[in-house]
C-alpha positions, 0 to 999 in steps of 0.5 A: 132943749138942743141935742149937745154936739159930741166933737168926734176924738181929736187933737186939740193943740199940735202936741197931740193933748187934749185938755178937754176944752178950748182954753185948757179951763178957765184957772189956766186962761186966768193965770196965763192973761195976769201972767202976760199982762204983767209984761212989758208993752212989747213984751206983750206986742211980741207975745200976741203976735206969736199967739195970732202966728200960731193959729197958722200952724194949726191944721183944718182938722184942729181949727176945725175941732176948735171952732166946733168946740167954740160954737158948743161953748157959745151954744150951751151959754145960750141954753143957760140964759148966760148971754143977752140975745138980740133980735137980728137987725133988718 
């Protein structure tokens, strides 16, 4: 088993708070997704656009921190056997 990566403490969001996970917790993500899907299509489009544009506002350090968290999450899924693995295609 690989040694887990311990990211350096730092902000994970623009307001300086850090929830400890990329998504702020699975329950929060499910609730937000459920509420967003209830919006009219034009409102969902505007929300999606605002979310994508907000990513441009992240500092390089914040962006790197989020990508490290995502990589760790994916690595943990692989180690736990939660995702199927496929050989590389040559």
